[in-house]
N, CA, C and O atoms as a GROMACS GRO file, in nm:
protein
  644
    1MET      N    1  12.768  13.374   9.660
    1MET     CA    2  12.812  13.235   9.654
    1MET      C    3  12.819  13.196   9.507
    1MET      O    4  12.731  13.230   9.427
    2ASN      N    5  12.921  13.126   9.476
    2ASN     CA    6  12.937  13.092   9.335
    2ASN      C    7  12.834  12.985   9.295
    2ASN      O    8  12.790  12.905   9.378
    3MET      N    9  12.797  12.987   9.168
    3MET     CA   10  12.689  12.902   9.116
    3MET      C   11  12.720  12.754   9.132
    3MET      O   12  12.629  12.677   9.163
    4ARG      N   13  12.843  12.711   9.112
    4ARG     CA   14  12.879  12.570   9.127
    4ARG      C   15  12.854  12.520   9.270
    4ARG      O   16  12.799  12.412   9.289
    5ILE      N   17  12.893  12.599   9.367
    5ILE     CA   18  12.874  12.559   9.507
    5ILE      C   19  12.725  12.552   9.538
    5ILE      O   20  12.680  12.459   9.604
    6ARG      N   21  12.650  12.649   9.491
    6ARG     CA   22  12.506  12.648   9.513
    6ARG      C   23  12.441  12.523   9.452
    6ARG      O   24  12.360  12.458   9.516
    7LEU      N   25  12.477  12.489   9.328
    7LEU     CA   26  12.423  12.369   9.263
    7LEU      C   27  12.465  12.242   9.336
    7LEU      O   28  12.386  12.148   9.348
    8LEU      N   29  12.589  12.239   9.385
    8LEU     CA   30  12.636  12.123   9.460
    8LEU      C   31  12.555  12.106   9.588
    8LEU      O   32  12.518  11.994   9.623
    9LYS      N   33  12.527  12.216   9.659
    9LYS     CA   34  12.447  12.209   9.782
    9LYS      C   35  12.306  12.161   9.752
    9LYS      O   36  12.250  12.081   9.828
   10ILE      N   37  12.248  12.207   9.644
   10ILE     CA   38  12.113  12.163   9.605
   10ILE      C   39  12.116  12.013   9.573
   10ILE      O   40  12.028  11.939   9.617
   11ALA      N   41  12.216  11.969   9.498
   11ALA     CA   42  12.227  11.827   9.463
   11ALA      C   43  12.244  11.742   9.588
   11ALA      O   44  12.183  11.635   9.598
   12LEU      N   45  12.326  11.786   9.682
   12LEU     CA   46  12.346  11.710   9.806
   12LEU      C   47  12.218  11.704   9.889
   12LEU      O   48  12.185  11.600   9.945
   13ALA      N   49  12.145  11.814   9.896
   13ALA     CA   50  12.019  11.815   9.970
   13ALA      C   51  11.918  11.720   9.906
   13ALA      O   52  11.848  11.648   9.976
   14PHE      N   53  11.911  11.721   9.773
   14PHE     CA   54  11.819  11.632   9.702
   14PHE      C   55  11.856  11.486   9.728
   14PHE      O   56  11.768  11.404   9.754
   15THR      N   57  11.986  11.454   9.720
   15THR     CA   58  12.032  11.317   9.743
   15THR      C   59  11.999  11.272   9.885
   15THR      O   60  11.954  11.159   9.905
   16ALA      N   61  12.020  11.357   9.983
   16ALA     CA   62  11.990  11.323  10.122
   16ALA      C   63  11.840  11.299  10.141
   16ALA      O   64  11.801  11.206  10.211
   17THR      N   65  11.758  11.383  10.080
   17THR     CA   66  11.612  11.367  10.090
   17THR      C   67  11.569  11.236  10.027
   17THR      O   68  11.486  11.165  10.083
   18ALA      N   69  11.623  11.202   9.910
   18ALA     CA   70  11.589  11.077   9.842
   18ALA      C   71  11.632  10.957   9.926
   18ALA      O   72  11.560  10.858   9.934
   19PHE      N   73  11.749  10.965   9.989
   19PHE     CA   74  11.798  10.856  10.073
   19PHE      C   75  11.706  10.834  10.193
   19PHE      O   76  11.672  10.720  10.225
   20VAL      N   77  11.664  10.941  10.258
   20VAL     CA   78  11.574  10.931  10.374
   20VAL      C   79  11.440  10.873  10.331
   20VAL      O   80  11.385  10.787  10.400
   21ALA      N   81  11.386  10.918  10.218
   21ALA     CA   82  11.257  10.867  10.169
   21ALA      C   83  11.268  10.718  10.139
   21ALA      O   84  11.176  10.642  10.171
   22THR      N   85  11.378  10.676  10.077
   22THR     CA   86  11.398  10.534  10.047
   22THR      C   87  11.410  10.453  10.175
   22THR      O   88  11.354  10.343  10.183
   23ALA      N   89  11.480  10.503  10.273
   23ALA     CA   90  11.495  10.432  10.400
   23ALA      C   91  11.359  10.417  10.470
   23ALA      O   92  11.330  10.311  10.526
   24HIS      N   93  11.276  10.522  10.467
   24HIS     CA   94  11.143  10.514  10.528
   24HIS      C   95  11.056  10.412  10.454
   24HIS      O   96  10.984  10.335  10.519
   25ALA      N   97  11.060  10.410  10.322
   25ALA     CA   98  10.981  10.314  10.244
   25ALA      C   99  11.026  10.172  10.276
   25ALA      O  100  10.943  10.083  10.292
   26GLN      N  101  11.158  10.149  10.285
   26GLN     CA  102  11.209  10.015  10.316
   26GLN      C  103  11.166   9.974  10.457
   26GLN      O  104  11.134   9.857  10.479
   27ALA      N  105  11.166  10.066  10.551
   27ALA     CA  106  11.123  10.034  10.688
   27ALA      C  107  10.976   9.991  10.689
   27ALA      O  108  10.940   9.899  10.762
   28ARG      N  109  10.891  10.057  10.609
   28ARG     CA  110  10.750  10.016  10.601
   28ARG      C  111  10.736   9.877  10.541
   28ARG      O  112  10.648   9.801  10.582
   29LEU      N  113  10.820   9.842  10.444
   29LEU     CA  114  10.815   9.710  10.383
   29LEU      C  115  10.859   9.602  10.481
   29LEU      O  116  10.804   9.491  10.480
   30ASP      N  117  10.956   9.631  10.564
   30ASP     CA  118  11.014   9.532  10.653
   30ASP      C  119  10.965   9.546  10.797
   30ASP      O  120  11.035   9.508  10.891
   31ASP      N  121  10.845   9.602  10.816
   31ASP     CA  122  10.796   9.625  10.952
   31ASP      C  123  10.739   9.501  11.020
   31ASP      O  124  10.698   9.508  11.136
   32GLY      N  125  10.736   9.388  10.950
   32GLY     CA  126  10.687   9.263  11.009
   32GLY      C  127  10.536   9.250  11.014
   32GLY      O  128  10.484   9.154  11.070
   33LYS      N  129  10.464   9.346  10.955
   33LYS     CA  130  10.318   9.346  10.960
   33LYS      C  131  10.260   9.329  10.819
   33LYS      O  132  10.307   9.392  10.725
   34PRO      N  133  10.157   9.243  10.804
   34PRO     CA  134  10.092   9.232  10.674
   34PRO      C  135  10.012   9.359  10.644
   34PRO      O  136   9.972   9.432  10.735
   35GLN      N  137   9.988   9.384  10.517
   35GLN     CA  138   9.907   9.499  10.477
   35GLN      C  139   9.762   9.478  10.522
   35GLN      O  140   9.714   9.366  10.531
   36SER      N  141   9.696   9.588  10.548
   36SER     CA  142   9.553   9.582  10.578
   36SER      C  143   9.487   9.705  10.518
   36SER      O  144   9.555   9.801  10.482
   37GLY      N  145   9.356   9.701  10.507
   37GLY     CA  146   9.282   9.816  10.457
   37GLY      C  147   9.288   9.836  10.308
   37GLY      O  148   9.249   9.942  10.259
   38LEU      N  149   9.337   9.738  10.233
   38LEU     CA  150   9.341   9.753  10.087
   38LEU      C  151   9.201   9.739  10.030
   38LEU      O  152   9.116   9.672  10.089
   39PRO      N  153   9.175   9.801   9.914
   39PRO     CA  154   9.046   9.779   9.848
   39PRO      C  155   9.030   9.630   9.819
   39PRO      O  156   9.128   9.560   9.796
   40ARG      N  157   8.906   9.581   9.820
   40ARG     CA  158   8.879   9.438   9.794
   40ARG      C  159   8.772   9.429   9.687
   40ARG      O  160   8.672   9.501   9.691
   41ILE      N  161   8.794   9.340   9.591
   41ILE     CA  162   8.696   9.319   9.485
   41ILE      C  163   8.670   9.169   9.469
   41ILE      O  164   8.747   9.085   9.516
   42THR      N  165   8.560   9.138   9.404
   42THR     CA  166   8.526   8.999   9.373
   42THR      C  167   8.560   8.972   9.227
   42THR      O  168   8.517   9.044   9.137
   43LEU      N  169   8.638   8.867   9.205
   43LEU     CA  170   8.674   8.822   9.072
   43LEU      C  171   8.612   8.685   9.050
   43LEU      O  172   8.581   8.614   9.146
   44THR      N  173   8.594   8.647   8.924
   44THR     CA  174   8.545   8.513   8.895
   44THR      C  175   8.628   8.452   8.783
   44THR      O  176   8.680   8.520   8.695
   45VAL      N  177   8.638   8.320   8.790
   45VAL     CA  178   8.698   8.242   8.683
   45VAL      C  179   8.620   8.111   8.681
   45VAL      O  180   8.617   8.037   8.780
   46GLY      N  181   8.558   8.084   8.567
   46GLY     CA  182   8.468   7.968   8.561
   46GLY      C  183   8.358   7.985   8.665
   46GLY      O  184   8.292   8.088   8.669
   47GLN      N  185   8.340   7.885   8.749
   47GLN     CA  186   8.237   7.891   8.854
   47GLN      C  187   8.295   7.934   8.989
   47GLN      O  188   8.226   7.930   9.091
   48HIS      N  189   8.421   7.976   8.990
   48HIS     CA  190   8.489   8.010   9.115
   48HIS      C  191   8.485   8.160   9.139
   48HIS      O  192   8.508   8.240   9.048
   49SER      N  193   8.456   8.197   9.263
   49SER     CA  194   8.455   8.336   9.307
   49SER      C  195   8.576   8.360   9.396
   49SER      O  196   8.606   8.280   9.484
   50ILE      N  197   8.646   8.470   9.373
   50ILE     CA  198   8.768   8.505   9.446
   50ILE      C  199   8.749   8.641   9.512
   50ILE      O  200   8.704   8.736   9.448
   51GLN      N  201   8.783   8.651   9.638
   51GLN     CA  202   8.787   8.779   9.708
   51GLN      C  203   8.932   8.826   9.706
   51GLN      O  204   9.018   8.764   9.769
   52ALA      N  205   8.960   8.934   9.634
   52ALA     CA  206   9.098   8.978   9.614
   52ALA      C  207   9.122   9.117   9.672
   52ALA      O  208   9.051   9.212   9.640
   53ASP      N  209   9.223   9.126   9.759
   53ASP     CA  210   9.274   9.257   9.799
   53ASP      C  211   9.347   9.312   9.677
   53ASP      O  212   9.405   9.236   9.600
   54VAL      N  213   9.343   9.444   9.660
   54VAL     CA  214   9.403   9.503   9.540
   54VAL      C  215   9.522   9.591   9.579
   54VAL      O  216   9.510   9.685   9.657
   55ALA      N  217   9.638   9.559   9.522
   55ALA     CA  218   9.760   9.637   9.538
   55ALA      C  219   9.779   9.716   9.408
   55ALA      O  220   9.822   9.661   9.307
   56ALA      N  221   9.747   9.846   9.413
   56ALA     CA  222   9.749   9.927   9.290
   56ALA      C  223   9.846  10.045   9.297
   56ALA      O  224   9.852  10.124   9.204
   57THR      N  225   9.921  10.056   9.407
   57THR     CA  226  10.022  10.162   9.417
   57THR      C  227  10.160  10.097   9.426
   57THR      O  228  10.171   9.978   9.456
   58GLU      N  229  10.262  10.174   9.398
   58GLU     CA  230  10.398  10.120   9.404
   58GLU      C  231  10.426  10.057   9.542
   58GLU      O  232  10.479   9.947   9.550
   59GLU      N  233  10.390  10.127   9.647
   59GLU     CA  234  10.417  10.076   9.782
   59GLU      C  235  10.338   9.949   9.814
   59GLU      O  236  10.394   9.855   9.870
   60THR      N  237  10.209   9.944   9.778
   60THR     CA  238  10.131   9.824   9.809
   60THR      C  239  10.173   9.707   9.721
   60THR      O  240  10.168   9.592   9.765
   61ARG      N  241  10.214   9.734   9.597
   61ARG     CA  242  10.265   9.626   9.511
   61ARG      C  243  10.396   9.570   9.567
   61ARG      O  244  10.417   9.449   9.566
   62GLN      N  245  10.484   9.658   9.616
   62GLN     CA  246  10.611   9.612   9.670
   62GLN      C  247  10.592   9.526   9.794
   62GLN      O  248  10.661   9.425   9.811
   63LYS      N  249  10.500   9.563   9.879
   63LYS     CA  250  10.479   9.485  10.003
   63LYS      C  251  10.398   9.359   9.976
   63LYS      O  252  10.424   9.256  10.038
   64GLY      N  253  10.302   9.366   9.887
   64GLY     CA  254  10.225   9.247   9.850
   64GLY      C  255  10.174   9.169   9.969
   64GLY      O  256  10.110   9.226  10.058
   65LEU      N  257  10.200   9.040   9.971
   65LEU     CA  258  10.154   8.952  10.078
   65LEU      C  259  10.262   8.924  10.183
   65LEU      O  260  10.254   8.826  10.257
   66MET      N  261  10.363   9.011  10.190
   66MET     CA  262  10.466   8.994  10.292
   66MET      C  263  10.402   8.984  10.430
   66MET      O  264  10.308   9.057  10.462
   67PHE      N  265  10.453   8.894  10.510
   67PHE     CA  266  10.415   8.873  10.651
   67PHE      C  267  10.276   8.816  10.670
   67PHE      O  268  10.235   8.794  10.784
   68ARG      N  269  10.201   8.790  10.563
   68ARG     CA  270  10.068   8.728  10.575
   68ARG      C  271  10.089   8.580  10.606
   68ARG      O  272  10.161   8.512  10.533
   69LYS      N  273  10.029   8.532  10.713
   69LYS     CA  274  10.050   8.393  10.757
   69LYS      C  275   9.946   8.297  10.704
   69LYS      O  276   9.968   8.176  10.704
   70HIS      N  277   9.833   8.348  10.658
   70HIS     CA  278   9.732   8.261  10.598
   70HIS      C  279   9.635   8.344  10.514
   70HIS      O  280   9.621   8.465  10.533
   71MET      N  281   9.569   8.276  10.423
   71MET     CA  282   9.462   8.338  10.344
   71MET      C  283   9.348   8.237  10.340
   71MET      O  284   9.370   8.116  10.348
   72GLY      N  285   9.227   8.288  10.327
   72GLY     CA  286   9.112   8.201  10.312
   72GLY      C  287   9.121   8.122  10.182
   72GLY      O  288   9.200   8.154  10.094
   73LYS      N  289   9.039   8.019  10.172
   73LYS     CA  290   9.041   7.927  10.059
   73LYS      C  291   9.032   7.997   9.923
   73LYS      O  292   9.104   7.960   9.830
   74ASN      N  293   8.947   8.097   9.911
   74ASN     CA  294   8.927   8.167   9.784
   74ASN      C  295   8.964   8.315   9.794
   74ASN      O  296   8.902   8.400   9.732
   75GLU      N  297   9.065   8.343   9.874
   75GLU     CA  298   9.116   8.479   9.888
   75GLU      C  299   9.249   8.492   9.816
   75GLU      O  300   9.324   8.394   9.802
   76GLY      N  301   9.279   8.614   9.772
   76GLY     CA  302   9.406   8.637   9.705
   76GLY      C  303   9.439   8.784   9.702
   76GLY      O  304   9.372   8.866   9.766
   77MET      N  305   9.541   8.818   9.626
   77MET     CA  306   9.579   8.958   9.606
   77MET      C  307   9.600   8.983   9.458
   77MET      O  308   9.674   8.911   9.391
   78LEU      N  309   9.532   9.086   9.409
   78LEU     CA  310   9.547   9.130   9.270
   78LEU      C  311   9.644   9.247   9.265
   78LEU      O  312   9.625   9.347   9.334
   79PHE      N  313   9.747   9.235   9.184
   79PHE     CA  314   9.844   9.342   9.161
   79PHE      C  315   9.807   9.409   9.030
   79PHE      O  316   9.795   9.342   8.927
   80VAL      N  317   9.790   9.541   9.034
   80VAL     CA  318   9.754   9.618   8.914
   80VAL      C  319   9.875   9.704   8.879
   80VAL      O  320   9.917   9.788   8.959
   81PHE      N  321   9.929   9.685   8.759
   81PHE     CA  322  10.047   9.758   8.716
   81PHE      C  323  10.007   9.876   8.627
   81PHE      O  324   9.897   9.879   8.572
   82THR      N  325  10.097   9.973   8.615
   82THR     CA  326  10.067  10.096   8.541
   82THR      C  327  10.067  10.076   8.390
   82THR      O  328   9.999  10.149   8.318
   83GLN      N  329  10.143   9.979   8.341
   83GLN     CA  330  10.150   9.953   8.198
   83GLN      C  331  10.188   9.808   8.176
   83GLN      O  332  10.246   9.745   8.265
   84PRO      N  333  10.157   9.753   8.058
   84PRO     CA  334  10.194   9.614   8.032
   84PRO      C  335  10.345   9.593   8.038
   84PRO      O  336  10.422   9.679   7.996
   85GLY      N  337  10.386   9.478   8.091
   85GLY     CA  338  10.528   9.447   8.100
   85GLY      C  339  10.550   9.302   8.141
   85GLY      O  340  10.455   9.230   8.170
   86TYR      N  341  10.675   9.262   8.142
   86TYR     CA  342  10.715   9.127   8.183
   86TYR      C  343  10.749   9.132   8.332
   86TYR      O  344  10.866   9.128   8.369
   87TYR      N  345  10.648   9.140   8.417
   87TYR     CA  346  10.668   9.154   8.561
   87TYR      C  347  10.709   9.021   8.623
   87TYR      O  348  10.684   8.914   8.567
   88ALA      N  349  10.774   9.030   8.739
   88ALA     CA  350  10.816   8.911   8.813
   88ALA      C  351  10.782   8.929   8.960
   88ALA      O  352  10.787   9.040   9.014
   89MET      N  353  10.747   8.818   9.025
   89MET     CA  354  10.716   8.818   9.168
   89MET      C  355  10.818   8.730   9.239
   89MET      O  356  10.876   8.639   9.180
   90TRP      N  357  10.838   8.760   9.366
   90TRP     CA  358  10.921   8.678   9.452
   90TRP      C  359  10.854   8.669   9.587
   90TRP      O  360  10.747   8.728   9.606
   91MET      N  361  10.913   8.596   9.681
   91MET     CA  362  10.846   8.564   9.807
   91MET      C  363  10.919   8.619   9.929
   91MET      O  364  10.909   8.563  10.038
   92ARG      N  365  10.991   8.727   9.912
   92ARG     CA  366  11.062   8.787  10.024
   92ARG      C  367  10.964   8.815  10.138
   92ARG      O  368  10.859   8.875  10.117
   93ASN      N  369  11.000   8.772  10.257
   93ASN     CA  370  10.921   8.795  10.380
   93ASN      C  371  10.778   8.740  10.371
   93ASN      O  372  10.689   8.787  10.441
   94THR      N  373  10.757   8.642  10.286
   94THR     CA  374  10.623   8.584  10.269
   94THR      C  375  10.626   8.439  10.320
   94THR      O  376  10.688   8.353  10.257
   95PRO      N  377  10.559   8.412  10.434
   95PRO     CA  378  10.571   8.281  10.499
   95PRO      C  379  10.478   8.171  10.447
   95PRO      O  380  10.479   8.061  10.501
   96ILE      N  381  10.398   8.198  10.345
   96ILE     CA  382  10.309   8.095  10.291
   96ILE      C  383  10.342   8.072  10.143
   96ILE      O  384  10.377   8.165  10.071
   97ASN      N  385  10.330   7.947  10.099
   97ASN     CA  386  10.350   7.915   9.958
   97ASN      C  387  10.233   7.973   9.878
   97ASN      O  388  10.118   7.969   9.923
   98LEU      N  389  10.263   8.024   9.761
   98LEU     CA  390  10.161   8.088   9.678
   98LEU      C  391  10.173   8.042   9.533
   98LEU      O  392  10.276   7.991   9.490
   99SER      N  393  10.064   8.063   9.460
   99SER     CA  394  10.062   8.051   9.314
   99SER      C  395  10.036   8.191   9.260
   99SER      O  396   9.962   8.268   9.321
  100VAL      N  397  10.096   8.224   9.147
  100VAL     CA  398  10.069   8.352   9.083
  100VAL      C  399  10.028   8.326   8.938
  100VAL      O  400  10.092   8.249   8.866
  101ALA      N  401   9.920   8.392   8.897
  101ALA     CA  402   9.877   8.392   8.757
  101ALA      C  403   9.899   8.533   8.704
  101ALA      O  404   9.858   8.631   8.766
  102TYR      N  405   9.963   8.542   8.589
  102TYR     CA  406   9.983   8.671   8.523
  102TYR      C  407   9.875   8.686   8.416
  102TYR      O  408   9.847   8.594   8.340
  103LEU      N  409   9.814   8.805   8.412
  103LEU     CA  410   9.698   8.830   8.326
  103LEU      C  411   9.722   8.948   8.234
  103LEU      O  412   9.784   9.047   8.272
  104ASP      N  413   9.672   8.936   8.111
  104ASP     CA  414   9.678   9.051   8.019
  104ASP      C  415   9.562   9.146   8.049
  104ASP      O  416   9.485   9.122   8.142
  105ALA      N  417   9.549   9.253   7.972
  105ALA     CA  418   9.448   9.355   7.998
  105ALA      C  419   9.305   9.302   7.989
  105ALA      O  420   9.214   9.357   8.051
  106ALA      N  421   9.285   9.195   7.913
  106ALA     CA  422   9.152   9.135   7.900
  106ALA      C  423   9.124   9.031   8.009
  106ALA      O  424   9.015   8.974   8.014
  107GLY      N  425   9.224   9.006   8.096
  107GLY     CA  426   9.207   8.908   8.203
  107GLY      C  427   9.248   8.768   8.166
  107GLY      O  428   9.233   8.676   8.246
  108LYS      N  429   9.301   8.749   8.045
  108LYS     CA  430   9.345   8.616   8.001
  108LYS      C  431   9.474   8.579   8.075
  108LYS      O  432   9.568   8.658   8.083
  109ILE      N  433   9.476   8.456   8.129
  109ILE     CA  434   9.593   8.408   8.202
  109ILE      C  435   9.704   8.374   8.102
  109ILE      O  436   9.686   8.289   8.014
  110ILE      N  437   9.817   8.441   8.116
  110ILE     CA  438   9.933   8.424   8.028
  110ILE      C  439  10.026   8.316   8.081
  110ILE      O  440  10.080   8.236   8.004
  111SER      N  441  10.045   8.312   8.214
  111SER     CA  442  10.127   8.207   8.275
  111SER      C  443  10.091   8.194   8.423
  111SER      O  444  10.039   8.288   8.484
  112ILE      N  445  10.120   8.076   8.478
  112ILE     CA  446  10.095   8.046   8.619
  112ILE      C  447  10.223   7.986   8.676
  112ILE      O  448  10.287   7.901   8.613
  113HIS      N  449  10.261   8.030   8.796
  113HIS     CA  450  10.384   7.983   8.860
  113HIS      C  451  10.356   7.949   9.005
  113HIS      O  452  10.277   8.015   9.072
  114GLU      N  453  10.423   7.845   9.054
  114GLU     CA  454  10.419   7.809   9.196
  114GLU      C  455  10.540   7.873   9.264
  114GLU      O  456  10.651   7.868   9.212
  115MET      N  457  10.516   7.934   9.381
  115MET     CA  458  10.623   8.006   9.450
  115MET      C  459  10.637   7.954   9.594
  115MET      O  460  10.537   7.935   9.664
  116GLU      N  461  10.760   7.933   9.635
  116GLU     CA  462  10.790   7.878   9.767
  116GLU      C  463  10.811   7.990   9.869
  116GLU      O  464  10.876   8.090   9.840
  117ALA      N  465  10.755   7.971   9.989
  117ALA     CA  466  10.767   8.069  10.097
  117ALA      C  467  10.912   8.114  10.115
  117ALA      O  468  11.004   8.032  10.110
  118PHE      N  469  10.930   8.242  10.136
  118PHE     CA  470  11.058   8.307  10.166
  118PHE      C  471  11.160   8.303  10.052
  118PHE      O  472  11.270   8.356  10.068
  119SER      N  473  11.129   8.243   9.939
  119SER     CA  474  11.224   8.236   9.829
  119SER      C  475  11.235   8.372   9.760
  119SER      O  476  11.135   8.441   9.740
  120GLU      N  477  11.357   8.408   9.725
  120GLU     CA  478  11.378   8.532   9.651
  120GLU      C  479  11.404   8.505   9.503
  120GLU      O  480  11.453   8.592   9.430
  121VAL      N  481  11.371   8.385   9.459
  121VAL     CA  482  11.381   8.350   9.317
  121VAL      C  483  11.266   8.420   9.244
  121VAL      O  484  11.150   8.400   9.282
  122PRO      N  485  11.295   8.500   9.142
  122PRO     CA  486  11.186   8.568   9.070
  122PRO      C  487  11.112   8.472   8.977
  122PRO      O  488  11.171   8.385   8.914
  123HIS      N  489  10.982   8.492   8.970
  123HIS     CA  490  10.895   8.416   8.880
  123HIS      C  491  10.834   8.516   8.782
  123HIS      O  492  10.745   8.593   8.818
  124GLN      N  493  10.883   8.516   8.658
  124GLN     CA  494  10.848   8.619   8.561
  124GLN      C  495  10.736   8.573   8.468
  124GLN      O  496  10.728   8.457   8.429
  125ALA      N  497  10.649   8.669   8.435
  125ALA     CA  498  10.543   8.646   8.337
  125ALA      C  499  10.606   8.605   8.204
  125ALA      O  500  10.713   8.654   8.168
  126LEU      N  501  10.538   8.516   8.133
  126LEU     CA  502  10.590   8.468   8.005
  126LEU      C  503  10.549   8.556   7.887
  126LEU      O  504  10.582   8.527   7.772
  127GLY      N  505  10.478   8.664   7.916
  127GLY     CA  506  10.438   8.759   7.813
  127GLY      C  507  10.403   8.890   7.881
  127GLY      O  508  10.401   8.897   8.004
  128PRO      N  509  10.377   8.995   7.804
  128PRO     CA  510  10.342   9.123   7.866
  128PRO      C  511  10.207   9.113   7.936
  128PRO      O  512  10.109   9.065   7.879
  129VAL      N  513  10.202   9.160   8.060
  129VAL     CA  514  10.081   9.155   8.143
  129VAL      C  515  10.060   9.288   8.212
  129VAL      O  516  10.151   9.371   8.218
  130ILE      N  517   9.940   9.307   8.265
  130ILE     CA  518   9.908   9.428   8.341
  130ILE      C  519   9.857   9.394   8.481
  130ILE      O  520   9.843   9.482   8.566
  131TYR      N  521   9.830   9.263   8.505
  131TYR     CA  522   9.783   9.215   8.635
  131TYR      C  523   9.860   9.090   8.676
  131TYR      O  524   9.910   9.015   8.593
  132ALA      N  525   9.867   9.070   8.808
  132ALA     CA  526   9.913   8.943   8.864
  132ALA      C  527   9.816   8.910   8.978
  132ALA      O  528   9.779   8.997   9.056
  133LEU      N  529   9.776   8.784   8.986
  133LEU     CA  530   9.684   8.740   9.090
  133LEU      C  531   9.753   8.631   9.171
  133LEU      O  532   9.779   8.522   9.120
  134GLU      N  533   9.781   8.660   9.299
  134GLU     CA  534   9.840   8.562   9.388
  134GLU      C  535   9.732   8.495   9.471
  134GLU      O  536   9.645   8.561   9.528
  135MET      N  537   9.740   8.363   9.476
  135MET     CA  538   9.646   8.280   9.551
  135MET      C  539   9.726   8.180   9.633
  135MET      O  540   9.847   8.168   9.616
  136ASN      N  541   9.658   8.107   9.722
  136ASN     CA  542   9.726   8.000   9.795
  136ASN      C  543   9.789   7.903   9.696
  136ASN      O  544   9.741   7.887   9.584
  137ALA      N  545   9.896   7.837   9.739
  137ALA     CA  546   9.968   7.742   9.654
  137ALA      C  547   9.872   7.639   9.595
  137ALA      O  548   9.783   7.586   9.662
  138LYS      N  549   9.892   7.612   9.468
  138LYS     CA  550   9.817   7.509   9.394
  138LYS      C  551   9.669   7.545   9.372
  138LYS      O  552   9.593   7.461   9.323
  139TRP      N  553   9.627   7.667   9.406
  139TRP     CA  554   9.486   7.704   9.392
  139TRP      C  555   9.441   7.688   9.247
  139TRP      O  556   9.335   7.630   9.222
  140PHE      N  557   9.519   7.736   9.153
  140PHE     CA  558   9.480   7.730   9.012
  140PHE      C  559   9.469   7.583   8.966
  140PHE      O  560   9.370   7.545   8.903
  141ALA      N  561   9.569   7.503   8.997
  141ALA     CA  562   9.567   7.361   8.958
  141ALA      C  563   9.451   7.288   9.026
  141ALA      O  564   9.380   7.211   8.962
  142ASN      N  565   9.432   7.312   9.156
  142ASN     CA  566   9.326   7.243   9.230
  142ASN      C  567   9.186   7.280   9.182
  142ASN      O  568   9.092   7.204   9.202
  143ASN      N  569   9.173   7.396   9.119
  143ASN     CA  570   9.042   7.441   9.070
  143ASN      C  571   9.031   7.433   8.918
  143ASN      O  572   8.939   7.489   8.858
  144ASN      N  573   9.125   7.362   8.856
  144ASN     CA  574   9.125   7.340   8.711
  144ASN      C  575   9.124   7.472   8.633
  144ASN      O  576   9.060   7.483   8.528
  145VAL      N  577   9.196   7.571   8.685
  145VAL     CA  578   9.211   7.700   8.618
  145VAL      C  579   9.348   7.697   8.552
  145VAL      O  580   9.448   7.668   8.617
  146LYS      N  581   9.352   7.727   8.423
  146LYS     CA  582   9.477   7.711   8.350
  146LYS      C  583   9.506   7.829   8.256
  146LYS      O  584   9.423   7.917   8.235
  147VAL      N  585   9.626   7.827   8.200
  147VAL     CA  586   9.667   7.928   8.103
  147VAL      C  587   9.563   7.931   7.991
  147VAL      O  588   9.521   7.827   7.941
  148GLY      N  589   9.522   8.051   7.953
  148GLY     CA  590   9.421   8.070   7.848
  148GLY      C  591   9.284   8.101   7.906
  148GLY      O  592   9.200   8.159   7.837
  149ASP      N  593   9.259   8.062   8.034
  149ASP     CA  594   9.132   8.098   8.098
  149ASP      C  595   9.129   8.248   8.125
  149ASP      O  596   9.233   8.314   8.126
  150THR      N  597   9.009   8.301   8.147
  150THR     CA  598   8.993   8.445   8.169
  150THR      C  599   8.937   8.472   8.308
  150THR      O  600   8.838   8.412   8.350
  151ILE      N  601   9.003   8.565   8.379
  151ILE     CA  602   8.956   8.614   8.508
  151ILE      C  603   8.865   8.732   8.479
  151ILE      O  604   8.902   8.824   8.406
  152LYS      N  605   8.745   8.731   8.536
  152LYS     CA  606   8.648   8.839   8.513
  152LYS      C  607   8.633   8.924   8.639
  152LYS      O  608   8.655   8.878   8.751
  153GLY      N  609   8.594   9.051   8.617
  153GLY     CA  610   8.572   9.144   8.726
  153GLY      C  611   8.687   9.243   8.745
  153GLY      O  612   8.685   9.323   8.838
  154LEU      N  613   8.787   9.236   8.658
  154LEU     CA  614   8.904   9.323   8.671
  154LEU      C  615   8.871   9.471   8.654
  154LEU      O  616   8.942   9.558   8.705
  155GLU      N  617   8.763   9.500   8.581
  155GLU     CA  618   8.725   9.641   8.559
  155GLU      C  619   8.686   9.710   8.690
  155GLU      O  620   8.682   9.833   8.695
  156LYS      N  621   8.658   9.634   8.795
  156LYS     CA  622   8.624   9.691   8.926
  156LYS      C  623   8.747   9.731   9.007
  156LYS      O  624   8.736   9.798   9.109
  157ALA      N  625   8.864   9.689   8.961
  157ALA     CA  626   8.989   9.718   9.035
  157ALA      C  627   9.026   9.866   9.024
  157ALA      O  628   9.008   9.926   8.918
  158PRO      N  629   9.077   9.924   9.131
  158PRO     CA  630   9.129  10.061   9.121
  158PRO      C  631   9.240  10.068   9.017
  158PRO      O  632   9.312   9.971   8.995
  159LYS      N  633   9.252  10.182   8.953
  159LYS     CA  634   9.358  10.202   8.853
  159LYS      C  635   9.493  10.210   8.923
  159LYS      O  636   9.503  10.256   9.036
  160ALA      N  637   9.595  10.164   8.853
  160ALA     CA  638   9.731  10.166   8.907
  160ALA      C  639   9.783  10.309   8.916
  160ALA      O  640   9.754  10.395   8.832
  161LYS      N  641   9.861  10.329   9.021
  161LYS     CA  642   9.926  10.460   9.041
  161LYS      C  643  10.075  10.440   9.051
  161LYS      O  644  10.149  10.536   9.069
   0.00000   0.00000   0.00000
């Protein structure tokens, strides 16, 4: 068999495999079920204690709080990224309003955004960050937590993959 045909067959097989893997990942994201079984850590800011599920893999970060219908008063989700960047969150398939705080490596809050349920409008960090913490809507404002404050306990989070 000539080398070009062999390379073309390999390329087609690779493309088909990548397409199937992408379709399976999308099906897991859109399965209508909230994530469960994620690692959970305790974070603090000022006198407030937060119980945060941790999304530290590409798949868990992509699904985030999709399909979650409620969270406890001081519960949230911590997103751990692989490297600092200008990350953005949206509310696809997320039926509750949320607030997101973007944090640098030291836990300092760089920006806070309010996000509306089901909106696909991206809310981007205003500076390079390595974490995002999603809480119930207005949680940061209601608890007098603002840009420049520091979230503690991040060292307990699993490393990003």
